[in-house]
KEBA-17238 format. One record per residue (C-alpha): x negated, y, z negated; residue number from 1; residue in one letter. Coordinates in pm, 1 decimal, decimal comma. Each point is the difference from the previous one (the first is absolute). Layout:
REM KEBA-17238
px X; py Y; pz Z; num NUM; residuo A
...
//
This chain:
REM KEBA-17238
px 639,4; py -2013,0; pz 4589,5; num 1; residuo X
px 370,3; py 39,8; pz -80,5; num 2; residuo X
px 87,0; py 346,4; pz -123,3; num 3; residuo X
px 169,0; py 53,2; pz -333,8; num 4; residuo X
px 368,0; py 75,7; pz 19,5; num 5; residuo X
px 49,8; py 375,4; pz -49,9; num 6; residuo X
px 250,6; py 113,3; pz -259,5; num 7; residuo X
px 240,8; py 286,8; pz 2,8; num 8; residuo X
px 19,9; py 106,2; pz -362,8; num 9; residuo X
px -221,2; py -32,9; pz -303,4; num 10; residuo X
px 98,0; py -220,2; pz -290,9; num 11; residuo X
px -156,3; py 63,0; pz -337,9; num 12; residuo X
px -138,6; py -287,6; pz -200,4; num 13; residuo X
px 217,6; py -110,2; pz -285,7; num 14; residuo X
px -292,5; py -17,4; pz -240,3; num 15; residuo X
px -241,0; py 289,7; pz -0,6; num 16; residuo X
px -287,3; py 68,1; pz -236,2; num 17; residuo X
px 20,5; py 334,3; pz -175,8; num 18; residuo X
px -348,8; py 5,6; pz -137,1; num 19; residuo X
px -123,0; py 336,9; pz -118,4; num 20; residuo X
px -351,6; py 105,0; pz 15,3; num 21; residuo X
px -148,2; py 95,7; pz -322,4; num 22; residuo X
px -291,3; py 220,3; pz -80,4; num 23; residuo X
px -213,3; py -118,1; pz -296,9; num 24; residuo X
px -282,0; py 176,3; pz -189,6; num 25; residuo X
px -267,0; py -226,5; pz -164,3; num 26; residuo X
px -210,5; py 122,0; pz -297,2; num 27; residuo X
px -330,7; py -166,4; pz -77,0; num 28; residuo X
px -72,2; py -17,0; pz -374,6; num 29; residuo X
px -351,8; py -78,1; pz -104,6; num 30; residuo X
px -27,0; py -186,7; pz -326,5; num 31; residuo X
px -325,4; py 50,6; pz -178,9; num 32; residuo X
px -46,2; py -279,5; pz -251,1; num 33; residuo X
px -179,1; py 97,4; pz -317,3; num 34; residuo X
px -266,4; py -247,5; pz -93,2; num 35; residuo X
px -152,1; py -34,4; pz -345,5; num 36; residuo X
px -339,8; py -146,7; pz -61,4; num 37; residuo X
px -86,4; py -178,3; pz -322,0; num 38; residuo X
px -322,0; py 68,7; pz -186,2; num 39; residuo X
px -269,6; py -263,7; pz 58,5; num 40; residuo X
px -83,4; py -223,2; pz -293,7; num 41; residuo X
px -345,4; py -115,3; pz -90,9; num 42; residuo X
px -116,1; py -297,6; pz -199,5; num 43; residuo X
px -327,0; py 174,0; pz -100,0; num 44; residuo X
px -25,1; py 109,7; pz -366,3; num 45; residuo X
px 60,5; py 368,5; pz -71,5; num 46; residuo X
px -126,9; py 219,8; pz -276,7; num 47; residuo X
px 239,1; py 147,1; pz -255,6; num 48; residuo X
px 135,0; py 345,1; pz 89,4; num 49; residuo X
px -137,3; py 290,5; pz -192,1; num 50; residuo X
px 244,5; py 132,2; pz -252,0; num 51; residuo X
px 62,6; py 362,4; pz -80,5; num 52; residuo X
px 141,8; py 126,1; pz -327,7; num 53; residuo X
px 368,0; py 84,7; pz 2,1; num 54; residuo X
px 59,8; py 372,4; pz 53,9; num 55; residuo X
px 73,6; py 211,7; pz -303,0; num 56; residuo X
px 336,9; py 184,0; pz -10,4; num 57; residuo X
px -148,1; py 327,0; pz 129,1; num 58; residuo X
px -181,1; py -180,6; pz 279,5; num 59; residuo X
px 319,0; py -189,8; pz 92,9; num 60; residuo X
px 199,2; py 324,7; pz 25,1; num 61; residuo X
px -263,2; py 150,7; pz 225,9; num 62; residuo X
px 1,2; py -313,3; pz 210,5; num 63; residuo X
px 382,5; py 11,9; pz 36,7; num 64; residuo X
px -10,2; py 367,2; pz 97,0; num 65; residuo X
px -262,2; py -72,4; pz 262,6; num 66; residuo X
px 211,2; py -282,7; pz 137,9; num 67; residuo X
px 308,6; py 226,1; pz 10,1; num 68; residuo X
px -197,6; py 267,4; pz 185,4; num 69; residuo X
px -118,8; py -257,9; pz 250,2; num 70; residuo X
px 356,5; py -119,4; pz 58,9; num 71; residuo X
px 125,1; py 356,6; pz 35,5; num 72; residuo X
px -269,2; py 62,5; pz 260,2; num 73; residuo X
px 82,3; py -323,7; pz 185,5; num 74; residuo X
px 376,5; py 58,5; pz 24,0; num 75; residuo X
px -14,4; py 314,4; pz 216,8; num 76; residuo X
px -251,3; py -171,5; pz 230,6; num 77; residuo X
px 237,1; py -294,2; pz 45,8; num 78; residuo X
px 289,4; py 239,6; pz 67,9; num 79; residuo X
px -208,7; py 187,2; pz 256,2; num 80; residuo X
px -96,7; py -327,5; pz 170,5; num 81; residuo X
px 362,1; py -113,8; pz 18,3; num 82; residuo X
px 106,6; py 337,1; pz 141,7; num 83; residuo X
px -277,7; py -15,5; pz 258,5; num 84; residuo X
px 101,0; py -353,8; pz 103,8; num 85; residuo X
px 365,0; py 102,8; pz 23,6; num 86; residuo X
px -96,2; py 296,9; pz 219,0; num 87; residuo X
px -208,7; py -218,0; pz 228,2; num 88; residuo X
px 277,5; py -258,2; pz 27,2; num 89; residuo X
px 248,6; py 275,5; pz 85,1; num 90; residuo X
px -233,8; py 138,3; pz 266,1; num 91; residuo X
px -48,0; py -348,8; pz 145,8; num 92; residuo X
px 376,5; py -59,8; pz 12,5; num 93; residuo X
px 55,4; py 338,4; pz 163,1; num 94; residuo X
px -270,3; py -73,4; pz 257,2; num 95; residuo X
px 154,2; py -341,8; pz 76,2; num 96; residuo X
px 342,6; py 159,1; pz 47,9; num 97; residuo X
px -148,0; py 267,3; pz 224,8; num 98; residuo X
px -181,3; py -263,5; pz 209,6; num 99; residuo X
px 321,6; py -203,2; pz 31,4; num 100; residuo X
px 189,7; py 307,3; pz 120,1; num 101; residuo X
px -271,4; py 78,6; pz 254,4; num 102; residuo X
px 7,0; py -358,6; pz 125,4; num 103; residuo X
px 380,0; py -4,9; pz 20,3; num 104; residuo X
px -1,8; py 329,0; pz 189,2; num 105; residuo X
px -255,4; py -141,0; pz 243,9; num 106; residuo X
px 224,0; py -301,3; pz 66,9; num 107; residuo X
px 308,9; py 215,8; pz 44,9; num 108; residuo X
px -156,0; py 272,6; pz 214,8; num 109; residuo X
px 34,2; py -174,4; pz 341,6; num 110; residuo X
px 368,5; py -71,9; pz -63,4; num 111; residuo X
px 49,8; py 355,4; pz -127,2; num 112; residuo X
px -141,6; py 132,3; pz 328,1; num 113; residuo X
px 234,6; py -227,1; pz 197,2; num 114; residuo X
px 299,5; py 134,7; pz -190,6; num 115; residuo X
px -112,6; py 357,0; pz 64,7; num 116; residuo X
px -17,2; py -83,9; pz 371,3; num 117; residuo X
px 353,8; py -137,1; pz -15,4; num 118; residuo X
px 117,7; py 321,3; pz -164,7; num 119; residuo X
px -160,4; py 205,6; pz 276,7; num 120; residuo X
px 172,0; py -220,2; pz 260,1; num 121; residuo X
px 338,2; py 29,9; pz -172,8; num 122; residuo X
px 33,5; py -371,0; pz -83,3; num 123; residuo X
px 25,9; py 84,0; pz -372,0; num 124; residuo X
px 65,4; py 336,9; pz -161,9; num 125; residuo X
px -234,4; py -4,1; pz -301,7; num 126; residuo X
px -343,7; py -142,7; pz -83,1; num 127; residuo X
px 16,5; py -25,8; pz -380,2; num 128; residuo X
px 19,3; py -354,3; pz -126,4; num 129; residuo X
px -148,1; py -298,4; pz -178,2; num 130; residuo X
px -253,3; py -240,9; pz 149,6; num 131; residuo X
px 0,1; py -380,2; pz -48,0; num 132; residuo X
px -220,4; py -271,1; pz 145,1; num 133; residuo X
px 200,9; py -321,1; pz 48,0; num 134; residuo X
px -119,5; py -362,3; pz 7,9; num 135; residuo X
px -61,6; py -170,3; pz 334,0; num 136; residuo X
px 286,8; py -196,8; pz 149,3; num 137; residuo X
px -9,2; py -322,3; pz 197,8; num 138; residuo X
px 271,2; py -247,3; pz 101,3; num 139; residuo X
px 133,8; py -207,1; pz 285,4; num 140; residuo X
px 350,7; py -103,9; pz 102,7; num 141; residuo X
px 100,2; py -275,7; pz 245,7; num 142; residuo X
px 372,5; py 65,8; pz 38,8; num 143; residuo X
px 108,3; py 161,3; pz 322,2; num 144; residuo X
px 192,1; py 328,7; pz -27,9; num 145; residuo X
px -52,9; py 19,1; pz -376,5; num 146; residuo X
px -197,3; py 245,2; pz -210,3; num 147; residuo X
px -145,4; py -5,3; pz -345,7; num 148; residuo X
px -160,2; py 256,1; pz -226,9; num 149; residuo X
px -203,6; py 52,3; pz -314,0; num 150; residuo X
px 101,6; py 291,2; pz -218,9; num 151; residuo X
px -233,7; py 237,1; pz -179,7; num 152; residuo X
px 71,6; py 132,9; pz -348,0; num 153; residuo X
px 87,6; py 341,8; pz 141,9; num 154; residuo X
px 343,8; py 130,5; pz 93,6; num 155; residuo X
px -69,4; py 342,1; pz 152,5; num 156; residuo X
px 271,0; py 210,6; pz 159,8; num 157; residuo X
px -243,1; py 198,4; pz 217,7; num 158; residuo X
px -345,0; py -131,2; pz 88,7; num 159; residuo X
px -273,8; py -68,5; pz 252,3; num 160; residuo X
px -146,8; py -350,6; pz 22,8; num 161; residuo X
px -265,4; py -136,2; pz 232,5; num 162; residuo X
px -204,3; py -319,6; pz 41,7; num 163; residuo X
px -236,2; py -180,7; pz 232,9; num 164; residuo X
px 192,5; py -294,7; pz 142,7; num 165; residuo X
px -111,2; py -310,4; pz 189,4; num 166; residuo X
px 245,1; py -249,8; pz 147,3; num 167; residuo X
px -3,6; py -340,0; pz 167,9; num 168; residuo X
px 287,0; py -195,6; pz 153,4; num 169; residuo X
px -31,1; py -379,0; pz 15,5; num 170; residuo X
px 180,6; py 0,3; pz 334,9; num 171; residuo X
px -92,9; py 175,0; pz 322,3; num 172; residuo X
px 364,9; py -3,6; pz 105,4; num 173; residuo X
px 154,6; py 148,2; pz -312,0; num 174; residuo X
px 298,4; py 226,5; pz 3,8; num 175; residuo X
px -223,4; py 306,5; pz -0,5; num 176; residuo X
px 277,0; py 244,5; pz -89,6; num 177; residuo X
px 42,9; py -181,0; pz -332,1; num 178; residuo X
px -368,5; py -61,5; pz -69,6; num 179; residuo X
px -169,2; py 273,1; pz -198,9; num 180; residuo X
px -119,6; py 164,3; pz -320,4; num 181; residuo X
px 124,9; py 302,8; pz -189,0; num 182; residuo X
px 178,3; py 119,6; pz -311,9; num 183; residuo X
px 323,6; py -30,7; pz -193,7; num 184; residuo X
px 100,2; py 306,2; pz -200,7; num 185; residuo X
px 275,3; py 148,7; pz -212,4; num 186; residuo X
px 105,3; py -347,4; pz -112,8; num 187; residuo X
px 265,1; py 44,2; pz -270,2; num 188; residuo X
px 144,1; py -229,5; pz -267,9; num 189; residuo X
px 262,2; py -134,4; pz 239,9; num 190; residuo X
px -267,8; py -100,4; pz 249,6; num 191; residuo X
px 73,6; py 271,1; pz 256,6; num 192; residuo X
px -314,7; py 123,5; pz 174,1; num 193; residuo X
px -167,6; py 126,1; pz 315,9; num 194; residuo X
px -236,8; py -209,9; pz 212,6; num 195; residuo X
px -253,3; py 175,1; pz 224,4; num 196; residuo X
px -259,1; py -193,9; pz 200,4; num 197; residuo X
px -221,7; py -1,1; pz 306,1; num 198; residuo X
px 97,7; py -293,1; pz 221,8; num 199; residuo X
px -235,3; py -176,4; pz 237,7; num 200; residuo X
px 207,6; py 122,4; pz 295,5; num 201; residuo X
px -150,2; py 341,8; pz -75,7; num 202; residuo X
px 309,7; py 157,1; pz -154,1; num 203; residuo X
px 75,1; py 148,1; pz -341,2; num 204; residuo X
px 322,3; py -143,2; pz -142,6; num 205; residuo X
px 208,0; py 146,3; pz -281,3; num 206; residuo X
px 277,9; py -199,9; pz -168,8; num 207; residuo X
px 214,9; py 43,8; pz -307,0; num 208; residuo X
px 134,0; py -288,1; pz -204,3; num 209; residuo X
px 329,4; py 86,6; pz -169,7; num 210; residuo X
px 184,4; py -264,2; pz -202,2; num 211; residuo X
px -213,0; py -268,7; pz 173,2; num 212; residuo X
px 104,1; py 124,0; pz 343,7; num 213; residuo X
px -281,5; py 105,5; pz 234,4; num 214; residuo X
px 63,5; py 315,4; pz 203,0; num 215; residuo X
px -232,5; py 138,4; pz 264,9; num 216; residuo X
px -79,9; py 368,6; pz -37,3; num 217; residuo X
px -207,8; py 1,3; pz 318,6; num 218; residuo X
px -326,9; py -90,9; pz 170,8; num 219; residuo X
px -263,3; py 213,6; pz 171,4; num 220; residuo X
px -289,2; py -97,0; pz 224,6; num 221; residuo X
px -354,9; py 52,6; pz -124,2; num 222; residuo X
px -211,0; py -184,2; pz 256,5; num 223; residuo X
px -174,2; py -329,6; pz 55,1; num 224; residuo X
px -133,8; py -180,3; pz -306,6; num 225; residuo X
px -209,8; py -311,4; pz -35,8; num 226; residuo X
px 186,8; py -328,9; pz 21,7; num 227; residuo X
px 6,6; py -260,0; pz -126,7; num 228; residuo X
px -274,0; py 167,3; pz -209,5; num 229; residuo X
px -75,8; py 363,0; pz -73,9; num 230; residuo X
px -43,3; py 276,7; pz -255,0; num 231; residuo X
px 101,2; py 360,3; pz -63,3; num 232; residuo X
px 43,8; py 261,5; pz -270,2; num 233; residuo X
px 369,0; py 26,0; pz -91,5; num 234; residuo X
px 127,6; py 306,6; pz -182,8; num 235; residuo X
px 348,8; py 91,5; pz -114,6; num 236; residuo X
px 102,4; py 347,4; pz -122,5; num 237; residuo X
px 340,2; py 33,6; pz -167,0; num 238; residuo X
px 153,4; py 316,4; pz -139,6; num 239; residuo X
px 372,6; py 43,7; pz -53,1; num 240; residuo X
px 176,2; py -124,6; pz 313,5; num 241; residuo X
px -314,4; py 32,8; pz 213,6; num 242; residuo X
px -184,2; py -324,3; pz 84,8; num 243; residuo X
px -320,6; py 19,7; pz 206,9; num 244; residuo X
px -205,1; py -298,3; pz 122,0; num 245; residuo X
px -363,7; py 22,2; pz 111,3; num 246; residuo X
px -236,2; py -244,0; pz 172,6; num 247; residuo X
px -372,6; py 76,9; pz -11,1; num 248; residuo X
px 79,1; py 359,6; pz -90,5; num 249; residuo X
px 242,5; py 47,2; pz 290,7; num 250; residuo X
px 358,5; py 90,3; pz -92,1; num 251; residuo X
px 227,4; py -242,9; pz 180,9; num 252; residuo X
px 332,8; py 147,1; pz -108,8; num 253; residuo X
px 181,6; py 195,0; pz -271,3; num 254; residuo X
px 352,9; py -111,2; pz -81,0; num 255; residuo X
px 250,6; py 146,2; pz -242,5; num 256; residuo X
px 216,4; py -231,2; pz -209,3; num 257; residuo X
px 139,6; py 83,4; pz -343,8; num 258; residuo X
px 173,7; py -331,2; pz -75,7; num 259; residuo X
px -245,3; py -90,4; pz -277,1; num 260; residuo X
px -177,1; py 254,8; pz -217,3; num 261; residuo X
px -234,2; py -196,0; pz -231,0; num 262; residuo X
px -123,3; py -345,8; pz -96,2; num 263; residuo X
px -300,1; py -229,2; pz 0,3; num 264; residuo X
px -275,3; py -1,6; pz 261,0; num 265; residuo X
px -163,7; py -314,1; pz 138,3; num 266; residuo X
px -190,1; py -154,3; pz 289,9; num 267; residuo X
px 191,0; py -207,7; pz 256,4; num 268; residuo X
px -63,9; py -254,9; pz 272,5; num 269; residuo X
px 237,9; py -115,4; pz 273,8; num 270; residuo X
px -29,9; py -337,6; pz 174,2; num 271; residuo X
px 85,5; py -76,7; pz 360,5; num 272; residuo X
px -94,7; py -367,0; pz -6,8; num 273; residuo X
px 59,2; py -324,3; pz -190,7; num 274; residuo X
px -329,7; py -152,5; pz 104,0; num 275; residuo X
px -278,4; py -94,8; pz -241,3; num 276; residuo X
px -83,3; py 293,2; pz -228,2; num 277; residuo X
px 233,7; py 233,4; pz 187,1; num 278; residuo X
px -80,2; py 370,6; pz -29,8; num 279; residuo X
px -285,3; py 105,3; pz -228,5; num 280; residuo X
px -52,0; py 357,3; pz -127,3; num 281; residuo X
px -294,6; py 121,2; pz -206,5; num 282; residuo X
px -1,7; py 355,2; pz -138,6; num 283; residuo X
px -300,3; py 162,4; pz -167,1; num 284; residuo X
px -83,2; py 351,7; pz -121,5; num 285; residuo X
px 360,7; py 59,0; pz -104,1; num 286; residuo X
px 36,3; py 360,4; pz -116,5; num 287; residuo X
px 309,7; py 168,0; pz -135,6; num 288; residuo X
px 64,9; py 370,7; pz -48,7; num 289; residuo X
px 319,6; py 68,7; pz -197,9; num 290; residuo X
px 125,2; py 347,4; pz 81,8; num 291; residuo X
px 105,6; py 214,4; pz -292,0; num 292; residuo X
px 372,0; py 84,8; pz -7,7; num 293; residuo X
px 72,8; py 307,3; pz 206,7; num 294; residuo X
//
């Protein structure tokens, strides 16, 4: 098998999809149709109704007073029923909100504990933040020494993001140093951004793209990874100028670079082959913790 020709520098694709992930809430409304039933008719003969004499004026007045009393008695009962229903509906809504908060806290707790561990290790300085669960990501690219990315809807300055990533290269002789999965972050309106990824040569690479010019910040060795197929948990912690990259919970390196301070976050894949489907990256369980401003 003839190896792919290795490249020296990365070239960004001229057309990139900036598709944000959106979170949607669906409400289920139950419509209860009101049905009316007509009175049955009969063809059998009926007897004439019995007639009562019309009430005299005094009797009519008494009848009206009795009716008014009945209505006066009914009105408070209706008001009480409506108040009771409103109270029950309020209690139900409060219970639903409480259950939603409990569920959200349960989802966020593992990530919260990770952030607290990072604080203890000095990778970030503060634990307070906002939790988001992001949609899964999956894409492939068959263009050697190129990378592509899919942006989220979030543009955090300081954050922690992690995901479970699986990869597969269509070639067993790819340029392994430019085959990998990772993240783009702090992408601004001009298109400047950072690219951080784990390559299949076992190294963590950090690049910055300024005015469509790729610059290497550095690379650091993690260890052997599966190739052409493998998987790992990839985590990136960014605060101020500090950028830390983790593989399966192990900190590979922390680098300081203050060129870019904020911008959009996304998932990236880098291809080291032109063959067939190229490089394929699938990310699941994407979790984002946006650190509160210090």
